Structure formats: C-alpha cells, structure tokens
N, C-alpha and C positions, 0 to 999 in steps of 0.2 A: 257372223263368222260361219263359213260353210263347214260341213262335216269333214271334208278332206283337210281343211286348214286346222280344225280342232285336233284331228288325229295326228297330224304332223307335229303340232305344238306339244301334245301329250307325250309323244315318243321322244321328242327332244328333251323335255323336262325329266323323263324317266332316265335318260342317259346321263344327264347332269347329276341327278340324285345318286346315281351309282358311282359318281366320282370319276367319270371318264367321258370323253366325247362319244356321241352316238356313232359318228363315222369312224370306222376302223376298229370298233370293238371286236374282240375275238369271238368267233362263233362258238357256241357250246358244242362239246363233243358228246355224241350219243354213246357210241361203243368204242372202247379202246382195246386194241390188240397189242400185247407185248410179245413179239416174236422171239423165240428162243431156238437155237440150233442144236440143243443137246437134250439127252433123255431126261425124263422126269426122275426126281429124286436126287439129282446132282446139284452142284453149287450154282450153276447158271440158272437152272430151274427154280432153285430156292429164292434167288434174288428176284427173278421175274414174278414169282407168286407173292412174295412179300410186298413188292411195289404195286402189283395189281390190286391187292387188298386195300392199300392206302391211297391209291389214285382214283379208285371208284368213289365218286362223290365230289371231292375237291376238284378233280381234273376232268373226269368223264362220268356220265351217268352209270355206266357199267364198264368193267374191265376184265379181260380174260387173258390167259397165256395160250399162245398159238405155237405149239411145238412143231418145228420143222427139222427134225433130226436127219443127219446124213451129210455125206461129202465134207466131213470135218467142219461143219458150220456154214458151208457155202450156200446150201439150199435156203437157209433162213435169211442170209444177207440178200440173196437174189429175190426173195419174196418181198423184202422191204423195198428194194430198188424199184419194183413195179407197183408199189402201193401209192395211193393218193396222198400227196404231201400236206394233209390238212390237220395233222396231229393225231389222227385216229389210229396210226400204226407206229409203234416204237420197236426198235431192235435192241436187245441186250446181247452183247457178244464179247468174248475174250479178245484181248489185243492180238493174239496169234493170227487170227483170220485177216487182220488188217495190216499188221506190221511185219509179219513173217512170210505169209503166203506170197506176197509179191516177189520175194526172193527165191521161192521154191517152185512156183508154177509159171510156165511160159505164158500161159493165158488164163486169166480168171474171168468169171462171168460178171464181174463187177469191178469198178474202180473205186478204191477206198476214199479217194480225194474228191471225186465228182458225183458219185452215186449215193453217198451217205453224207448227212449233215450232223456234225458232233453236237451233242446236247449236254451231257454231264458224265463224269465218272460215276461208278456205282459202288465198287468195292476194290480193295487191294488185298493181296495175300501172297504167302510163300508157297513153294512146292514141297511135296514130301515124297520120299522114296520108301516103299514098303515091300515086304515079302509075305508069302503065305505058307500053307502046309507043305508045299513041295520042298521048301528049304528047312533044314534042321533047326530046332530051337536054339542050338548052340551058336548060331549065326546072329549076332546082335549089332553089328556095325556094317557100314558099306564096305570097308576094306575086307572084312571077313566074308561078306557076300561075294566079292570079286574073287577071292581065293576059292570059294566053293564053286563058282562058275568055271574056274580053270580046271578044277577036278571033275566037273560034270558038264563038259562042253555041250552035250546034247540038250541040256536043260537051261543053258545060259540064255535067258530071254527076259523081256519085260514088256508090259503093255502100257499104252497111253490113251488119252481120250480122243486123239486125232493125229494122224501122220502130219508132220510139219509144224506141230504146235510146240509151245515152250516145254511142256512135260516130256514130249518126245525127245527134244534136243537135250534136256537135262539128263535123261537116261543115256543118250548117246555119249555125252561128255563124261559121264561117270564111267562108262565102259572104256573110253579112250584113256581116262586117267589111270585106270588099272590095267591097261593093255589087254583088255578082254573084248572079244567080238561078241557082243550080246545081240541076239536077234530081236528086232522090234516088231510088236504086234499092235496094229492100230484098231481102235474100237470107235463106236458111235457114242462117245461120252465116257466119263470116268467110272460110273457105276457099273455098266456092263463089264468093264475091264476088271473091277474089283470083285465082281461075282465070279468071274473065271479064276481070279486069284484065290478066292476062298475055296473054290471047287478043285483046286490043284491042277488046273489046266495050264497055268503060266506061273513062273517063279516069282516075278516082281511086278510092281506097277509104279509108275511115276505119274503123279497127279497133284492137284491142289491139296494142301494139308487138310482142308475141311472135308474133302471127299472121304477121308479115312475115319473121321472121328466116331461115327456111329458104329463102326465095325471093330474098334480097338478093344472094347471091353470083353468081347467074346474070345479073344486070344488067337483067332485064326489069321488075323492081320496084325503084323508087327512092323511098326514104323521105325526105320533104321536111321533116317536123317531128314533134316529140313534144309532149305536153301537160302535162308536169310543171313544177314550180317551177324545177328544175334539169335539166340534161341527163340523159337516161336512161342508167343504167350499162351497159345491154346494147347501146346504140347511141350511144356518146359522141361520135361524129363528126357526129351529126345535131342541129341547133339546135332549141330550143324555140320554140313560138309566140310567147312573150314576147320572146325574142331577135329574132324577126323582126317586131317592132313591134306585136304584137297584145296589147294591155294586158288584164290580168285573164283571159286565156284559159288557165286552169289547170284540168285535169280529170283525175281518176283514177277507177278503179272497183275493185271487188272481187268475188270469187266466194265464196259462203258455202254451208254445209251445213245442211240442214233435215230434220226429221222431220215426220210427220203431226201435225196440230193437237192430237190427244188423247194424244200420247205422255206417259208418266208421267215423273216426275222421275228415277227410277232408270234408265229407258231412256235419257233425255237425258244423264245423267251418264256412263253407260257409253260411249255413242257419242262424247261430248266427249273423254273420256280417251283413247280409241283414236285419234281423229283428231289430237289434239294430239301424241300420241306419234309417229304416222306423219309429221306435218309437221316434226318435229324430227330425223327421220332424214336423215343426210348425203346418202344416195343420192337421196332424195325432193327435198331442197333443190336439189341440183345438177341433177337431171332437170328440175325446174320452171324453173330458171334458164335452161336451154337453150331454153326457150320464152318467155323474157322475163317470167317470173312470179316474184314474191318470195313465198316461203312465209310465211304468217303466221296463227297460230291465235288464238283468243280464248275467253272464257267465253260461255255462252249469253246472259247479261245484257249483256255488252259488244257482242255482235252485234246484239241488239235495239236498243241505244242508237245504234249506228252507222247502222242502217237508218232509225231515226226522224230522225236528223240529215239524212241524205241525202234522205229523202222531203220534208222541209221545205225543203231547199235547192233541189231541182229544181222545186218547184211554181211559183215565180215565173218561172223560166227557160222552162218549157214554156208558160206563159201568154203571155210576151212573144213567143215564137216563133209561137204561135197554132196549134200542131199538135194535131190530134186523130186518133184511129185511123180516123175516118170521112173525114178530109180528104184 
C-alpha cells in the first residue's frame, strides 16, 4: 500500500470513528465574532457576552463580542451582511431592526429576508417605562406622569434606545393614550438613555425591563409600568399598562441570532445546536434573568415565522403613528 493510500484510509477511518462521514464534515471555527449593534452594558450586549463565553470551546476555539453601535442597530446588521458565511460571524439583534424598520425607512442598507439567515431566538422580554429625578417622587404611575407632562410641557419628553424601535413606539403610544405630545429623544442603546435619565437631562425612558434593574435600588430611576399581559416576574411590584387603564397596551420583544444570508444549511444547523445548548445552561439562564431576560431558543424556521408575524403586526401600528425615519 502506498503512502498516499494509507493516508486516505487513515482519514476515512478517523471520520467514521467520529460518527460522521468525512465528506461534508463541518469545518472547525477558529474565531467567532458575535456582532452587537448596541452599547456595552445593555441587554443586547449582555446576551452577546453570555453566549460568547459558552460558545468558546464547543462551537469555536475563541469567541468575542464585536460592538458596532450606531444607526439604531443598522451598522451591526450591515457588518454581518458583508461577513463570510462560514459560521464565524453571528449577529444578535432586537426584532425592531428587522420587523419594524422596513415600515419606517424608505431604504435600508440590508434586506432582512435575503441578507440574513435566521438561526435561533435568544431571549424574550417586556418593555418598561421609567422616570428619573426630573419628575417629582409623587408621580408613581403612568397616568400621573402624563398629568405631570400636561402641567410641564417643556419637560414632556422620553428617551429610547433607537428611533423606530419597539421602545420608541411604546412611548409614543403612551403619550397618545394620554393625549400628551411627548418629545422623543433617540439614543445609541438603552444605557446611554438611562444615564441621561439619572442625570436629569430627560424625564422618562422607554426600554426593555432588564435595562432598568441595576438602577432601581438607587432610587434615581423609578419604574412606572411594564408592557406584558401580566406583571413582569422580575419586577412584580410594578403594575402593567393594562392595570393602569391603558387598554390593549401589550408589547414585548425578542433578540435573535442570525448568520449572513448565504450561510449553508450545515452551518446554520451547527450554529443553532450550539446556541440552543448554551441557552439551556443554568448559568446562562440565571445570568440573563439578572438582566430581566428570559432565555428562549427556537429552530431557524420558528424564528423566521415569528419575524413574519411581528413584521405584519407592526405595519398598521407604524402607519397609525405616522412615523418615518425622515420625520
């Protein structure tokens, strides 16, 4: 037997011993980048870093978070779009950038359906609406905040992590429910908005519930309401918008993981399996819960279906509000 034939036979036997055919085996990934479009310290960043820690080893030899903040998450999505579809680049993004932005931007630098390949859900969560030192401590509910806004129109404002996002529209709908014209201030993520809230530069912030948790004990941030059908398990002492008389004001969101649009089925399957395993880890679940996030994975097909449903849901809401990225 020649040396070449011996090498071929040895490689074939190695493949069989590993429990899979040699041909078509997934290539090992050296370096994984999890691309995030929002500032460090927030909920998107938390999910990205938790997963990076647990994907380093089982999925890739090393894993880092690549923060591309700006343009309401669009820079990060554009970065994934141009990445090699070999599984070495994953995007974690809120639904807003994929399901709402198509209704608010005449032209996006990406197509959510062709430039991205769904992999798995990451987390689900409710929104929260909070006030800071600018608002008197006597204001303890959203209706009371709206009355305060009417009496202080120059300070009737709220911040959100990005214009055209779910938190932005929650704030807009709260204002409309109370017949108050609240000025919206868009930020590059929730934490920069909350820092301005604590500093007294803005009156209120609409953001994922988990973004507020680390700030509540100090007393400078007061959570007035959450947006679920029932009280949020992470802040059970805070009433929902429905409890406070705002009918049909139920809104949640999710963060999902995506690969570039041309990723193969094998690459998607490998990434999905690794993410699902990581999200089932007890340390990951508890770590995300500390940020008000409920770990939840899915199949790629399930994620695609969820995005389709949310895209269709938000179209009429955006139209009714009349918001466009140019407005």
